[in-house]
FIKOLZA-1660 file (N, C-alpha, C; in steps of 0.1 Angstrom, whole numbers, plus 5000, padded with zeros to 4 digits):
% residues 210
   i   px   py   pz ch aa at
   1 2142 8635 2787  A  M  N
   1 2141 8638 2802  A  M CA
   1 2154 8644 2807  A  M  C
   2 2153 8656 2814  A  L  N
   2 2165 8662 2819  A  L CA
   2 2170 8654 2831  A  L  C
   3 2183 8654 2833  A  T  N
   3 2189 8647 2844  A  T CA
   3 2195 8656 2853  A  T  C
   4 2195 8653 2866  A  V  N
   4 2200 8662 2877  A  V CA
   4 2208 8654 2886  A  V  C
   5 2219 8661 2891  A  S  N
   5 2228 8655 2902  A  S CA
   5 2227 8665 2913  A  S  C
   6 2229 8660 2925  A  L  N
   6 2228 8669 2937  A  L CA
   6 2240 8667 2946  A  L  C
   7 2246 8678 2950  A  I  N
   7 2257 8678 2959  A  I CA
   7 2252 8684 2972  A  I  C
   8 2249 8676 2982  A  E  N
   8 2242 8681 2994  A  E CA
   8 2245 8672 3006  A  E  C
   9 2249 8677 3017  A  D  N
   9 2253 8668 3029  A  D CA
   9 2241 8667 3039  A  D  C
  10 2230 8675 3037  A  D  N
  10 2219 8674 3046  A  D CA
  10 2209 8663 3041  A  D  C
  11 2209 8652 3047  A  C  N
  11 2201 8641 3042  A  C CA
  11 2187 8644 3041  A  C  C
  12 2181 8651 3051  A  A  N
  12 2167 8654 3050  A  A CA
  12 2164 8663 3038  A  A  C
  13 2172 8673 3036  A  F  N
  13 2169 8682 3024  A  F CA
  13 2172 8675 3011  A  F  C
  14 2182 8666 3011  A  C  N
  14 2185 8658 2999  A  C CA
  14 2172 8649 2996  A  C  C
  15 2166 8644 3005  A  E  N
  15 2154 8635 3003  A  E CA
  15 2143 8644 2998  A  E  C
  16 2141 8656 3003  A  L  N
  16 2131 8665 2999  A  L CA
  16 2132 8669 2984  A  L  C
  17 2145 8672 2980  A  V  N
  17 2148 8676 2966  A  V CA
  17 2145 8663 2957  A  V  C
  18 2150 8652 2962  A  S  N
  18 2148 8640 2954  A  S CA
  18 2133 8637 2951  A  S  C
  19 2125 8639 2962  A  H  N
  19 2111 8637 2961  A  H CA
  19 2105 8646 2951  A  H  C
  20 2109 8659 2951  A  S  N
  20 2103 8669 2942  A  S CA
  20 2107 8665 2927  A  S  C
  21 2119 8661 2925  A  I  N
  21 2123 8657 2912  A  I CA
  21 2115 8645 2907  A  I  C
  22 2113 8635 2915  A  R  N
  22 2106 8623 2911  A  R CA
  22 2091 8627 2908  A  R  C
  23 2085 8636 2916  A  L  N
  23 2071 8639 2913  A  L CA
  23 2069 8647 2901  A  L  C
  24 2080 8654 2896  A  S  N
  24 2079 8663 2884  A  S CA
  24 2075 8655 2872  A  S  C
  25 2080 8643 2871  A  G  N
  25 2077 8635 2859  A  G CA
  25 2085 8639 2847  A  G  C
  26 2092 8650 2848  A  K  N
  26 2100 8655 2837  A  K CA
  26 2115 8655 2839  A  K  C
  27 2119 8652 2852  A  L  N
  27 2133 8652 2855  A  L CA
  27 2136 8638 2861  A  L  C
  28 2149 8635 2861  A  R  N
  28 2154 8623 2867  A  R CA
  28 2166 8626 2875  A  R  C
  29 2166 8621 2888  A  L  N
  29 2178 8623 2896  A  L CA
  29 2188 8613 2893  A  L  C
  30 2199 8617 2887  A  L  N
  30 2209 8608 2882  A  L CA
  30 2219 8603 2893  A  L  C
  31 2222 8613 2902  A  S  N
  31 2231 8609 2913  A  S CA
  31 2230 8619 2924  A  S  C
  32 2235 8615 2936  A  S  N
  32 2235 8624 2948  A  S CA
  32 2248 8622 2955  A  S  C
  33 2255 8633 2960  A  Y  N
  33 2267 8632 2967  A  Y CA
  33 2267 8640 2979  A  Y  C
  34 2273 8636 2990  A  S  N
  34 2274 8644 3002  A  S CA
  34 2287 8652 3003  A  S  C
  35 2296 8649 2994  A  T  N
  35 2309 8657 2994  A  T CA
  35 2312 8662 2979  A  T  C
  36 2319 8673 2979  A  A  N
  36 2324 8678 2966  A  A CA
  36 2334 8668 2959  A  A  C
  37 2342 8662 2968  A  E  N
  37 2353 8653 2963  A  E CA
  37 2347 8642 2955  A  E  C
  38 2336 8636 2960  A  A  N
  38 2330 8625 2953  A  A CA
  38 2324 8629 2940  A  A  C
  39 2317 8641 2941  A  A  N
  39 2311 8646 2929  A  A CA
  39 2321 8650 2918  A  A  C
  40 2332 8656 2922  A  L  N
  40 2342 8659 2912  A  L CA
  40 2348 8647 2905  A  L  C
  41 2348 8636 2912  A  K  N
  41 2353 8623 2906  A  K CA
  41 2343 8617 2896  A  K  C
  42 2330 8618 2899  A  H  N
  42 2321 8610 2891  A  H CA
  42 2312 8618 2882  A  H  C
  43 2309 8630 2885  A  V  N
  43 2299 8638 2877  A  V CA
  43 2304 8640 2863  A  V  C
  44 2317 8643 2860  A  P  N
  44 2322 8645 2847  A  P CA
  44 2319 8633 2837  A  P  C
  45 2319 8621 2843  A  Q  N
  45 2316 8609 2835  A  Q CA
  45 2301 8608 2833  A  Q  C
  46 2293 8612 2843  A  Q  N
  46 2279 8610 2842  A  Q CA
  46 2272 8620 2833  A  Q  C
  47 2277 8632 2833  A  K  N
  47 2272 8643 2824  A  K CA
  47 2257 8646 2826  A  K  C
  48 2253 8649 2838  A  P  N
  48 2239 8654 2840  A  P CA
  48 2237 8667 2834  A  P  C
  49 2224 8670 2831  A  D  N
  49 2221 8684 2825  A  D CA
  49 2224 8695 2835  A  D  C
  50 2220 8692 2848  A  V  N
  50 2221 8702 2858  A  V CA
  50 2226 8696 2871  A  V  C
  51 2235 8704 2878  A  V  N
  51 2240 8700 2891  A  V CA
  51 2236 8710 2901  A  V  C
  52 2229 8706 2912  A  L  N
  52 2225 8715 2923  A  L CA
  52 2236 8714 2934  A  L  C
  53 2242 8725 2938  A  V  N
  53 2253 8724 2947  A  V CA
  53 2251 8733 2960  A  V  C
  54 2252 8726 2971  A  D  N
  54 2251 8734 2984  A  D CA
  54 2265 8741 2986  A  D  C
  55 2265 8752 2993  A  I  N
  55 2278 8759 2995  A  I CA
  55 2286 8752 3007  A  I  C
  56 2279 8751 3018  A  K  N
  56 2286 8746 3030  A  K CA
  56 2287 8730 3030  A  K  C
  57 2298 8725 3025  A  L  N
  57 2300 8711 3024  A  L CA
  57 2313 8707 3033  A  L  C
  58 2313 8695 3037  A  P  N
  58 2326 8690 3044  A  P CA
  58 2337 8689 3034  A  P  C
  59 2349 8694 3038  A  G  N
  59 2360 8693 3028  A  G CA
  59 2359 8705 3018  A  G  C
  60 2360 8702 3006  A  I  N
  60 2359 8713 2995  A  I CA
  60 2345 8719 2996  A  I  C
  61 2344 8732 2996  A  D  N
  61 2331 8738 2997  A  D CA
  61 2324 8739 2983  A  D  C
  62 2312 8743 2983  A  G  N
  62 2304 8743 2970  A  G CA
  62 2309 8752 2960  A  G  C
  63 2314 8764 2964  A  I  N
  63 2319 8774 2955  A  I CA
  63 2332 8769 2948  A  I  C
  64 2341 8764 2956  A  E  N
  64 2353 8758 2950  A  E CA
  64 2350 8746 2941  A  E  C
  65 2340 8738 2945  A  C  N
  65 2336 8727 2937  A  C CA
  65 2331 8732 2923  A  C  C
  66 2323 8742 2922  A  V  N
  66 2319 8747 2910  A  V CA
  66 2330 8753 2902  A  V  C
  67 2339 8760 2909  A  R  N
  67 2351 8765 2902  A  R CA
  67 2359 8754 2895  A  R  C
  68 2361 8743 2902  A  R  N
  68 2369 8732 2897  A  R CA
  68 2362 8725 2885  A  R  C
  69 2349 8724 2886  A  F  N
  69 2341 8719 2875  A  F CA
  69 2343 8727 2862  A  F  C
  70 2341 8741 2864  A  R  N
  70 2341 8750 2853  A  R CA
  70 2355 8751 2847  A  R  C
  71 2366 8747 2854  A  A  N
  71 2379 8748 2849  A  A CA
  71 2384 8735 2842  A  A  C
  72 2375 8725 2842  A  M  N
  72 2379 8712 2835  A  M CA
  72 2380 8714 2820  A  M  C
  73 2389 8706 2815  A  T  N
  73 2391 8705 2800  A  T CA
  73 2389 8691 2796  A  T  C
  74 2381 8688 2785  A  P  N
  74 2373 8698 2778  A  P CA
  74 2361 8703 2787  A  P  C
  75 2356 8715 2783  A  E  N
  75 2345 8721 2791  A  E CA
  75 2333 8712 2793  A  E  C
  76 2328 8712 2805  A  L  N
  76 2316 8704 2808  A  L CA
  76 2304 8711 2803  A  L  C
  77 2295 8704 2796  A  L  N
  77 2283 8710 2791  A  L CA
  77 2272 8708 2802  A  L  C
  78 2275 8713 2814  A  I  N
  78 2266 8711 2825  A  I CA
  78 2263 8724 2831  A  I  C
  79 2250 8726 2836  A  H  N
  79 2246 8738 2843  A  H CA
  79 2247 8736 2858  A  H  C
  80 2254 8745 2865  A  F  N
  80 2256 8744 2879  A  F CA
  80 2248 8755 2886  A  F  C
  81 2239 8751 2895  A  M  N
  81 2232 8760 2903  A  M CA
  81 2234 8759 2918  A  M  C
  82 2237 8770 2925  A  I  N
  82 2239 8769 2939  A  I CA
  82 2225 8768 2946  A  I  C
  83 2224 8759 2956  A  L  N
  83 2211 8757 2963  A  L CA
  83 2215 8757 2978  A  L  C
  84 2212 8768 2985  A  T  N
  84 2218 8770 2998  A  T CA
  84 2209 8779 3007  A  T  C
  85 2212 8779 3020  A  H  N
  85 2205 8787 3030  A  H CA
  85 2213 8801 3030  A  H  C
  86 2225 8802 3025  A  H  N
  86 2233 8814 3027  A  H CA
  86 2231 8824 3016  A  H  C
  87 2229 8837 3021  A  E  N
  87 2227 8848 3012  A  E CA
  87 2236 8859 3014  A  E  C
  88 2247 8856 3021  A  D  N
  88 2258 8867 3023  A  D CA
  88 2263 8872 3010  A  D  C
  89 2265 8885 3008  A  D  N
  89 2269 8891 2996  A  D CA
  89 2281 8885 2990  A  D  C
  90 2291 8883 2999  A  D  N
  90 2304 8877 2994  A  D CA
  90 2302 8864 2988  A  D  C
  91 2294 8855 2994  A  L  N
  91 2292 8842 2989  A  L CA
  91 2285 8842 2976  A  L  C
  92 2275 8851 2975  A  V  N
  92 2267 8852 2962  A  V CA
  92 2277 8855 2951  A  V  C
  93 2285 8866 2953  A  F  N
  93 2293 8870 2942  A  F CA
  93 2305 8861 2939  A  F  C
  94 2310 8854 2950  A  E  N
  94 2321 8844 2948  A  E CA
  94 2315 8832 2940  A  E  C
  95 2303 8828 2943  A  A  N
  95 2297 8817 2935  A  A CA
  95 2295 8821 2921  A  A  C
  96 2290 8833 2918  A  L  N
  96 2288 8837 2904  A  L CA
  96 2301 8838 2897  A  L  C
  97 2311 8844 2904  A  K  N
  97 2325 8845 2897  A  K CA
  97 2331 8831 2895  A  K  C
  98 2327 8821 2903  A  A  N
  98 2333 8808 2901  A  A CA
  98 2326 8801 2889  A  A  C
  99 2315 8806 2885  A  G  N
  99 2309 8800 2873  A  G CA
  99 2295 8794 2875  A  G  C
 100 2289 8797 2887  A  A  N
 100 2275 8792 2889  A  A CA
 100 2266 8799 2879  A  A  C
 101 2256 8791 2874  A  H  N
 101 2247 8796 2864  A  H CA
 101 2234 8801 2871  A  H  C
 102 2232 8799 2884  A  G  N
 102 2221 8804 2891  A  G CA
 102 2223 8803 2906  A  G  C
 103 2215 8809 2914  A  Y  N
 103 2217 8810 2929  A  Y CA
 103 2203 8810 2935  A  Y  C
 104 2200 8798 2942  A  L  N
 104 2187 8797 2948  A  L CA
 104 2188 8795 2963  A  L  C
 105 2179 8801 2971  A  L  N
 105 2179 8799 2985  A  L CA
 105 2169 8787 2988  A  L  C
 106 2173 8779 2997  A  K  N
 106 2165 8767 3000  A  K CA
 106 2151 8770 3004  A  K  C
 107 2149 8781 3012  A  D  N
 107 2136 8784 3017  A  D CA
 107 2126 8789 3006  A  D  C
 108 2132 8791 2994  A  Y  N
 108 2123 8795 2982  A  Y CA
 108 2121 8784 2972  A  Y  C
 109 2126 8773 2975  A  T  N
 109 2126 8762 2965  A  T CA
 109 2115 8752 2968  A  T  C
 110 2102 8757 2969  A  A  N
 110 2091 8747 2968  A  A CA
 110 2093 8739 2955  A  A  C
 111 2087 8727 2955  A  S  N
 111 2090 8718 2944  A  S CA
 111 2088 8725 2930  A  S  C
 112 2076 8732 2928  A  E  N
 112 2074 8738 2915  A  E CA
 112 2084 8749 2911  A  E  C
 113 2089 8756 2921  A  R  N
 113 2099 8767 2918  A  R CA
 113 2112 8760 2914  A  R  C
 114 2116 8750 2921  A  L  N
 114 2128 8743 2918  A  L CA
 114 2128 8737 2904  A  L  C
 115 2117 8731 2901  A  I  N
 115 2115 8725 2887  A  I CA
 115 2116 8736 2877  A  I  C
 116 2109 8747 2879  A  T  N
 116 2109 8758 2870  A  T CA
 116 2123 8763 2868  A  T  C
 117 2131 8765 2879  A  A  N
 117 2144 8770 2878  A  A CA
 117 2154 8760 2871  A  A  C
 118 2152 8748 2873  A  I  N
 118 2160 8738 2865  A  I CA
 118 2158 8739 2850  A  I  C
 119 2145 8740 2846  A  N  N
 119 2142 8741 2832  A  N CA
 119 2147 8755 2827  A  N  C
 120 2146 8765 2835  A  E  N
 120 2151 8778 2831  A  E CA
 120 2166 8778 2828  A  E  C
 121 2173 8772 2837  A  V  N
 121 2188 8773 2835  A  V CA
 121 2192 8765 2823  A  V  C
 122 2185 8754 2820  A  V  N
 122 2188 8746 2808  A  V CA
 122 2185 8753 2795  A  V  C
 123 2175 8762 2796  A  N  N
 123 2171 8770 2784  A  N CA
 123 2179 8783 2783  A  N  C
 124 2190 8785 2791  A  G  N
 124 2198 8796 2789  A  G CA
 124 2196 8807 2799  A  G  C
 125 2187 8805 2809  A  G  N
 125 2185 8815 2819  A  G CA
 125 2195 8814 2831  A  G  C
 126 2193 8824 2840  A  A  N
 126 2202 8824 2852  A  A CA
 126 2193 8826 2864  A  A  C
 127 2186 8815 2868  A  P  N
 127 2176 8817 2879  A  P CA
 127 2182 8820 2892  A  P  C
 128 2175 8830 2899  A  M  N
 128 2179 8834 2912  A  M CA
 128 2167 8837 2920  A  M  C
 129 2168 8834 2933  A  T  N
 129 2157 8838 2942  A  T CA
 129 2156 8853 2942  A  T  C
 130 2144 8859 2942  A  P  N
 130 2143 8873 2941  A  P CA
 130 2152 8881 2950  A  P  C
 131 2154 8877 2963  A  R  N
 131 2163 8885 2971  A  R CA
 131 2177 8885 2966  A  R  C
 132 2182 8874 2960  A  I  N
 132 2195 8873 2954  A  I CA
 132 2196 8882 2942  A  I  C
 133 2186 8881 2933  A  A  N
 133 2185 8890 2921  A  A CA
 133 2186 8904 2925  A  A  C
 134 2179 8908 2936  A  R  N
 134 2180 8922 2940  A  R CA
 134 2194 8926 2944  A  R  C
 135 2201 8917 2951  A  K  N
 135 2215 8920 2955  A  K CA
 135 2223 8923 2943  A  K  C
 136 2222 8914 2933  A  V  N
 136 2230 8916 2921  A  V CA
 136 2227 8929 2914  A  V  C
 137 2214 8932 2913  A  T  N
 137 2210 8944 2906  A  T CA
 137 2216 8956 2913  A  T  C
 138 2215 8957 2927  A  K  N
 138 2220 8968 2934  A  K CA
 138 2235 8969 2932  A  K  C
 139 2242 8958 2932  A  H  N
 139 2256 8958 2930  A  H CA
 139 2260 8965 2917  A  H  C
 140 2253 8962 2906  A  F  N
 140 2257 8968 2893  A  F CA
 140 2251 8982 2892  A  F  C
 141 2241 8985 2900  A  E  N
 141 2237 8999 2900  A  E CA
 141 2247 9008 2906  A  E  C
 142 2253 9003 2917  A  R  N
 142 2264 9010 2924  A  R CA
 142 2276 9012 2915  A  R  C
 143 2280 9001 2908  A  R  N
 143 2291 9001 2899  A  R CA
 143 2290 9010 2887  A  R  C
 144 2277 9012 2883  A  S  N
 144 2275 9021 2871  A  S CA
 144 2273 9035 2875  A  S  C
 145 2273 9039 2888  A  R  N
 145 2271 9053 2891  A  R CA
 145 2282 9061 2885  A  R  C
 146 2279 9071 2877  A  P  N
 146 2289 9078 2869  A  P CA
 146 2299 9086 2877  A  P  C
 147 2311 9086 2873  A  I  N
 147 2322 9094 2879  A  I CA
 147 2319 9109 2878  A  I  C
 148 2312 9113 2867  A  K  N
 148 2309 9127 2865  A  K CA
 148 2301 9134 2876  A  K  C
 149 2295 9125 2885  A  S  N
 149 2288 9131 2897  A  S CA
 149 2298 9137 2907  A  S  C
 150 2310 9135 2905  A  L  N
 150 2320 9140 2914  A  L CA
 150 2324 9154 2910  A  L  C
 151 2328 9162 2920  A  S  N
 151 2334 9176 2916  A  S CA
 151 2348 9174 2910  A  S  C
 152 2353 9184 2904  A  A  N
 152 2366 9183 2898  A  A CA
 152 2377 9180 2909  A  A  C
 153 2376 9186 2921  A  R  N
 153 2385 9183 2931  A  R CA
 153 2384 9169 2936  A  R  C
 154 2371 9164 2938  A  E  N
 154 2369 9150 2942  A  E CA
 154 2375 9140 2932  A  E  C
 155 2374 9143 2920  A  E  N
 155 2380 9134 2910  A  E CA
 155 2395 9134 2910  A  E  C
 156 2401 9146 2913  A  E  N
 156 2415 9146 2915  A  E CA
 156 2420 9138 2927  A  E  C
 157 2412 9138 2937  A  V  N
 157 2415 9130 2949  A  V CA
 157 2414 9116 2946  A  V  C
 158 2403 9112 2939  A  L  N
 158 2401 9098 2936  A  L CA
 158 2411 9093 2926  A  L  C
 159 2415 9101 2916  A  Q  N
 159 2426 9096 2907  A  Q CA
 159 2438 9093 2915  A  Q  C
 160 2442 9100 2924  A  R  N
 160 2454 9098 2932  A  R CA
 160 2452 9086 2941  A  R  C
 161 2440 9084 2947  A  L  N
 161 2438 9073 2955  A  L CA
 161 2439 9060 2946  A  L  C
 162 2434 9060 2934  A  A  N
 162 2435 9049 2925  A  A CA
 162 2449 9046 2921  A  A  C
 163 2458 9056 2922  A  R  N
 163 2472 9053 2919  A  R CA
 163 2479 9047 2931  A  R  C
 164 2472 9046 2942  A  G  N
 164 2478 9040 2954  A  G CA
 164 2485 9050 2964  A  G  C
 165 2482 9063 2962  A  L  N
 165 2488 9073 2971  A  L CA
 165 2481 9073 2985  A  L  C
 166 2489 9075 2995  A  A  N
 166 2484 9077 3009  A  A CA
 166 2477 9091 3010  A  A  C
 167 2469 9092 3020  A  Y  N
 167 2462 9105 3022  A  Y CA
 167 2472 9117 3023  A  Y  C
 168 2484 9115 3030  A  K  N
 168 2494 9125 3031  A  K CA
 168 2500 9129 3018  A  K  C
 169 2502 9119 3009  A  E  N
 169 2507 9121 2996  A  E CA
 169 2497 9129 2987  A  E  C
 170 2485 9125 2988  A  I  N
 170 2474 9132 2981  A  I CA
 170 2474 9146 2985  A  I  C
 171 2474 9149 2998  A  A  N
 171 2474 9162 3003  A  A CA
 171 2485 9170 2998  A  A  C
 172 2497 9164 2998  A  G  N
 172 2509 9171 2993  A  G CA
 172 2508 9175 2978  A  G  C
 173 2503 9166 2970  A  E  N
 173 2502 9169 2956  A  E CA
 173 2492 9179 2952  A  E  C
 174 2481 9180 2960  A  L  N
 174 2471 9189 2958  A  L CA
 174 2471 9202 2966  A  L  C
 175 2481 9203 2975  A  S  N
 175 2484 9214 2984  A  S CA
 175 2471 9217 2992  A  S  C
 176 2466 9206 2998  A  I  N
 176 2455 9207 3007  A  I CA
 176 2458 9199 3020  A  I  C
 177 2450 9201 3031  A  S  N
 177 2453 9194 3043  A  S CA
 177 2448 9179 3042  A  S  C
 178 2454 9171 3051  A  V  N
 178 2449 9157 3052  A  V CA
 178 2434 9156 3056  A  V  C
 179 2430 9166 3065  A  N  N
 179 2416 9166 3068  A  N CA
 179 2407 9169 3056  A  N  C
 180 2412 9178 3047  A  T  N
 180 2404 9181 3035  A  T CA
 180 2403 9169 3026  A  T  C
 181 2414 9161 3025  A  V  N
 181 2414 9149 3018  A  V CA
 181 2403 9139 3023  A  V  C
 182 2403 9138 3036  A  R  N
 182 2393 9129 3043  A  R CA
 182 2378 9134 3040  A  R  C
 183 2376 9147 3040  A  K  N
 183 2363 9153 3037  A  K CA
 183 2359 9150 3023  A  K  C
 184 2368 9151 3013  A  H  N
 184 2366 9148 2999  A  H CA
 184 2362 9133 2998  A  H  C
 185 2370 9125 3005  A  L  N
 185 2367 9111 3004  A  L CA
 185 2354 9107 3009  A  L  C
 186 2350 9113 3020  A  G  N
 186 2337 9111 3026  A  G CA
 186 2326 9114 3016  A  G  C
 187 2327 9125 3009  A  S  N
 187 2318 9129 2998  A  S CA
 187 2318 9119 2987  A  S  C
 188 2330 9115 2983  A  I  N
 188 2331 9105 2972  A  I CA
 188 2324 9092 2975  A  I  C
 189 2326 9087 2988  A  Y  N
 189 2320 9075 2992  A  Y CA
 189 2305 9076 2991  A  Y  C
 190 2300 9087 2996  A  N  N
 190 2285 9089 2996  A  N CA
 190 2280 9090 2981  A  N  C
 191 2287 9097 2973  A  K  N
 191 2282 9098 2959  A  K CA
 191 2283 9085 2951  A  K  C
 192 2293 9077 2954  A  L  N
 192 2295 9065 2946  A  L CA
 192 2289 9053 2954  A  L  C
 193 2283 9056 2966  A  Q  N
 193 2277 9045 2974  A  Q CA
 193 2286 9034 2977  A  Q  C
 194 2298 9037 2981  A  V  N
 194 2308 9027 2985  A  V CA
 194 2312 9030 3000  A  V  C
 195 2319 9021 3006  A  N  N
 195 2323 9024 3020  A  N CA
 195 2338 9022 3023  A  N  C
 196 2346 9022 3012  A  S  N
 196 2360 9021 3014  A  S CA
 196 2368 9028 3002  A  S  C
 197 2380 9032 3005  A  G  N
 197 2388 9037 2994  A  G CA
 197 2391 9027 2983  A  G  C
 198 2392 9014 2987  A  T  N
 198 2395 9004 2977  A  T CA
 198 2383 9003 2968  A  T  C
 199 2371 9003 2973  A  A  N
 199 2359 9001 2964  A  A CA
 199 2358 9013 2955  A  A  C
 200 2360 9025 2961  A  A  N
 200 2360 9038 2952  A  A CA
 200 2370 9037 2941  A  A  C
 201 2382 9033 2945  A  A  N
 201 2393 9033 2935  A  A CA
 201 2390 9022 2924  A  A  C
 202 2385 9011 2928  A  M  N
 202 2381 9001 2918  A  M CA
 202 2370 9005 2909  A  M  C
 203 2360 9012 2914  A  Q  N
 203 2350 9017 2906  A  Q CA
 203 2355 9027 2896  A  Q  C
 204 2364 9036 2901  A  Y  N
 204 2370 9046 2892  A  Y CA
 204 2378 9039 2881  A  Y  C
 205 2386 9029 2885  A  A  N
 205 2394 9022 2875  A  A CA
 205 2386 9015 2865  A  A  C
 206 2375 9008 2869  A  N  N
 206 2366 9001 2860  A  N CA
 206 2360 9011 2850  A  N  C
 207 2355 9022 2855  A  Q  N
 207 2348 9031 2846  A  Q CA
 207 2358 9039 2836  A  Q  C
 208 2370 9039 2840  A  Q  N
 208 2380 9045 2832  A  Q CA
 208 2387 9035 2822  A  Q  C
 209 2383 9022 2824  A  G  N
 209 2389 9012 2815  A  G CA
 209 2403 9008 2819  A  G  C
 210 2406 9010 2832  A  I  N
 210 2420 9007 2836  A  I CA
 210 2421 8992 2839  A  I  C
% end
């Protein structure tokens, strides 16, 4: 029987999840914590199969909690899934970078979906609420947009932006006006589907293996 621990400070939701786990007949709730601090102290010794983590917690937040678990030595053979109301892009990607194995929205976790997700993550999957999966897919679609879609001049501008040059310095090196640099950058942002020079430069650096 798979064991589950829960890190959640909403008592009502905690009881709802606990009830779903008990009804499944295939899972056992090993422990429940209202703070990350308490979980970080006890979970490594308990070694549940899966830990469900809310993001907004008093004290240490859920993302930092996952990050600390994943940094422990020896490595914990535990699967960590975010279970939250929050679907902000920054939180999604920070959680995944911290080492979360899945990301579920609370409004999508009817009992059978939650049980399915727990079994999926234990079997090597990365369960995500469909809206979250779409965010991740779109993110990598944008990152994979080829640099070759840029004109030769646009790539020259982007190369210099990636080197950290200011607009005036780019204009000077290419013998064009600052306004022309801005126009090229506007076209670059549109083609690469980004909204800042930093994002465009990072995408260029990633695709060039820098």
